[in-house]
C-alpha positions in Angstrom: 4.0 -10.1 9.6 5.6 -11.1 12.9 4.4 -8.4 14.8 1.0 -9.3 16.4 -0.1 -5.6 17.0 0.3 -5.2 13.0 -1.4 -8.8 12.5 -4.3 -7.2 14.1 -4.5 -4.0 12.4 -4.1 -5.9 9.0 -6.7 -8.5 9.8 -9.0 -5.8 10.9 -8.5 -3.5 7.9 -9.3 -6.6 5.5 -12.8 -7.3 7.4 -13.7 -3.4 7.5 -13.0 -3.1 3.8 -16.2 -5.3 2.4 -18.5 -2.6 4.2 -16.3 0.2 2.5 -16.4 -1.5 -0.9 -20.3 -1.1 -1.0 -20.2 2.3 -0.1 -21.3 1.7 3.6 -20.0 2.7 7.0 -18.9 0.5 9.5 -21.1 0.2 12.8 -20.1 -2.6 15.0 -17.4 -5.6 14.8 -16.9 -9.0 16.8 -14.0 -10.5 17.2 -13.6 -14.3 15.4 -10.4 -15.9 17.3 -9.0 -19.2 17.1 -6.0 -19.4 19.4 -3.5 -22.0 20.2 -3.6 -21.4 23.9 -0.6 -24.4 24.9 1.8 -23.5 22.4 1.7 -19.5 22.1 2.2 -16.9 25.1 -1.4 -15.1 25.4 0.5 -11.7 25.0 0.6 -12.3 21.5 -3.3 -12.3 21.5 -3.6 -9.4 23.7 -1.5 -7.7 20.8 -3.4 -9.2 18.1 -6.6 -7.7 19.6 -5.1 -4.6 20.4 -4.3 -3.9 16.8 -7.8 -4.9 16.0 -9.6 -2.4 18.1 -7.5 0.0 17.1 -8.5 -0.1 13.4 -12.2 -0.5 14.6 -12.1 2.9 16.6 -10.4 4.6 13.6 -13.0 3.4 11.4 -15.9 5.0 13.8 -17.3 1.3 14.8 -17.6 -0.4 17.9 -16.4 -3.5 19.2 -19.2 -5.4 20.6 -17.9 -8.9 21.5 -16.8 -11.6 19.8 -16.2 -15.7 19.8 -12.8 -17.4 20.3 -12.0 -21.0 20.3 -8.7 -23.2 20.9 -6.8 -24.3 17.8 -3.9 -25.5 16.7 -3.2 -22.5 14.3 -3.5 -18.9 14.9 -6.6 -17.2 13.3 -8.0 -14.0 13.6 -10.8 -11.8 12.1 -14.1 -9.7 12.4 -17.6 -10.1 11.5 -18.5 -6.7 10.7 -22.0 -4.9 10.5 -22.4 -1.5 8.5 -25.2 0.5 6.9 -25.7 2.6 3.6 -28.7 4.3 2.1 -30.3 1.8 -0.1 -30.1 4.0 -3.0 -26.4 4.4 -2.5 -25.6 0.8 -2.2 -22.5 0.0 -4.4 -22.0 -3.3 -5.9 -19.8 -4.9 -8.5 -22.4 -4.9 -10.9 -23.1 -1.7 -12.3 -19.8 -0.8 -14.5 -21.0 0.5 -17.5 -19.5 0.4 -21.1 -17.2 3.8 -21.2 -16.3 3.7 -17.6 -12.8 4.2 -16.3 -11.2 2.1 -13.9 -9.6 3.2 -10.6 -7.5 1.4 -8.2 -6.2 2.8 -5.0 -3.5 0.6 -3.7 -0.4 -1.1 -5.2 -0.6 -4.6 -6.2 1.9 -7.3 -4.8 1.5 -8.0 -1.0 0.8 -11.8 -1.6 4.3 -12.1 -3.5 6.0 -9.9 -0.8 4.7 -11.5 2.0 5.9 -14.9 0.3 9.4 -13.2 0.5 8.6 -12.1 3.8 8.7 -15.7 5.0 11.4 -16.7 2.9 13.5 -13.8 4.6 14.3 -12.3 1.4 12.5 -8.9 1.8 14.3 -6.1 3.4 12.7 -4.2 6.8 11.7 -1.2 4.8 9.8 -3.2 2.3 8.5 -5.1 4.8 7.4 -2.1 6.7 5.8 -0.1 3.6 3.5 -3.3 2.8 2.4 -3.7 5.9 1.5 0.0 6.1 -0.3 -0.4 3.2 -2.2 -3.4 4.4 -3.3 -1.7 7.5 -4.5 1.2 5.8 -8.2 1.3 5.9 -10.3 2.2 2.6 -12.5 4.6 4.5 -11.2 7.7 2.9 -11.6 6.0 -0.5 -15.1 4.8 0.2 -16.1 8.3 1.4 -14.6 10.1 -1.9 -16.1 7.5 -4.3 -19.6 8.1 -2.8 -19.0 12.0 -2.7 -18.2 11.8 -6.6 -20.7 9.4 -7.6 -20.1 5.9 -9.3 -21.2 3.0 -11.0 -19.5 -0.1 -9.3 -16.7 -1.1 -6.8 -15.2 -3.9 -5.1 -12.2 -4.5 -3.2 -9.4 -6.2 -4.3 -8.4 -9.1 -1.8 -8.0 -12.9 -2.2 -8.8 -13.3 -5.9 -6.0 -10.7 -7.2 -6.9 -7.9 -9.5 -7.7 -10.3 -12.3 -10.4 -12.4 -10.2 -12.0 -9.3 -8.8 -12.2 -7.4 -12.4 -13.6 -10.5 -14.0 -16.3 -10.8 -11.6 -17.1 -7.2 -11.9 -17.2 -7.8 -15.9 -19.4 -11.1 -15.4 -22.1 -9.3 -13.1 -22.0 -6.3 -15.0 -22.4 -8.0 -18.4 -19.4 -6.0 -20.1 -15.9 -6.3 -21.0 -12.8 -4.6 -19.3 -9.4 -3.5 -20.3 -6.8 -3.3 -18.2 -3.8 -1.1 -19.2 -0.8 -3.2 -17.5 1.8 0.0 -17.3 -0.8 2.2 -15.2 -1.2 -0.4 -12.8 0.5 0.6 -9.4 2.3 -2.2 -7.9 5.1 -2.4 -5.2 8.4 -2.1 -7.2 9.8 -5.0 -5.5 7.2 -7.5 -6.4 8.4 -8.3 -9.8 11.7 -9.1 -8.7 10.3 -11.3 -6.0 8.1 -12.7 -8.6 11.0 -13.3 -11.4 12.4 -15.8 -8.8 9.5 -17.7 -8.2 8.3 -16.3 -4.7 4.5 -16.5 -5.5 2.1 -17.9 -3.3 -0.2 -21.0 -4.1 -3.0 -18.9 -4.1 -1.5 -17.1 -7.3 -1.5 -20.2 -9.1 -5.3 -21.2 -7.9 -6.3 -17.8 -9.2 -4.4 -18.3 -12.7 -6.0 -21.7 -13.1 -9.3 -20.5 -12.4 -9.6 -17.2 -14.1 -7.5 -17.6 -17.1 -10.4 -18.8 -19.3 -12.1 -15.5 -18.9 -8.7 -13.4 -19.4 -7.1 -12.2 -22.6 -3.6 -10.9 -22.0 -1.3 -9.6 -25.0 1.7 -11.3 -25.5 3.9 -7.9 -24.5 2.8 -8.4 -21.0 5.8 -9.3 -19.0 5.1 -12.9 -17.0 5.9 -11.4 -13.7 3.4 -8.6 -14.5 1.0 -11.3 -15.2 1.8 -12.9 -11.7 1.3 -9.6 -10.1 -2.1 -9.5 -11.5 -3.1 -12.8 -10.3 -1.6 -12.5 -6.9 -3.8 -12.8 -4.0 -4.0 -9.2 -1.9 -4.6 -9.0 1.7 -6.5 -5.6 2.7 -6.2 -4.5 -1.0 -7.4 -1.1 -2.3 -10.9 -0.5 -3.9 -11.4 -0.8 -7.7 -13.5 1.6 -8.8 -15.9 1.9 -12.1 -17.3 5.3 -12.7 -18.1 8.0 -15.6 -15.1 9.2 -17.6 -16.2 12.5 -17.1 -15.6 11.9 -13.2 -12.6 9.9 -13.1 -9.9 12.4 -13.2 -11.3 14.4 -10.4 -11.8 11.3 -8.1 -8.3 10.4 -8.9 -6.9 13.7 -7.8 -9.1 13.9 -4.7 -7.8 10.2 -3.8 -4.1 11.6 -4.0 -4.9 14.7 -2.5 -6.4 13.0 0.8 -3.1 10.8 0.9 -4.0 7.8 -1.3 -0.9 8.7 -3.6 -1.0 5.4 -5.4 -4.4 6.0 -6.9 -4.4 5.6 -10.6 -6.6 5.1 -13.4 -5.6 1.6 -14.8 -8.5 0.5 -17.7 -11.7 1.1 -18.9 -15.0 -0.6 -19.5 -16.1 -1.9 -23.0 -19.1 -3.4 -24.4 -17.4 -6.6 -25.4 -16.1 -9.3 -25.2 -18.8 -9.7 -22.2 -17.6 -11.2 -19.0 -13.9 -11.1 -20.3 -10.8 -9.2 -19.3 -8.0 -8.1 -21.6 -4.7 -6.9 -20.6 -2.5 -4.8 -22.6 
């Protein structure tokens, strides 16, 4: 993302997502900044911080300070503190056999970001992906708490596969993903076929492949998208099958139009993810 304001929004949304994934409400945030003072204009930093503050306020939280250092490479993020009632705390270890899985945002942000860097993504695609990454998981978190769920996590750097494997391992269950049901940015497939895959995708595949069983009929570009590291991705939610359609409908009515039921939790094989 070239626009510093948008960069700040996305970084803030990504940091806030950890609290939302646990069913919490963000209360305070602190800026964490590394900035190349000698090689980059200070107006860039001001725009980044403005984008971050706007997202913090949208989340209903407060910026209470921060820390900055001079560095050769620009870095920005937040340290976020939130609150949740102990009995309503959501983790990635409570998925139960028979549950359905819902994903709230489309995949492919890492691949498309790589295409943007290569100047191969058009303005419309770039804007749509940036808007998705800058969107808070606030409403999705509120709705999942309203409906009642068993487990959740946000899909970020380890990709859909990595975060699903973690949920399966921590919950001592298996997971089946139905590849045709997973929401993706349509442009991601073409870019993946051209080899525009970030390094993190290959690291995710190398690390998590032993825990994944992928049907031979699943296209290689789809596999790439599932291993693709996401920035400020959606929530992956595990809940009782009787509640799944109701939550999906509520999410879509709330403007989370890409929300979809993408899989189910099984008893076996424990700690493994099957992709069909």
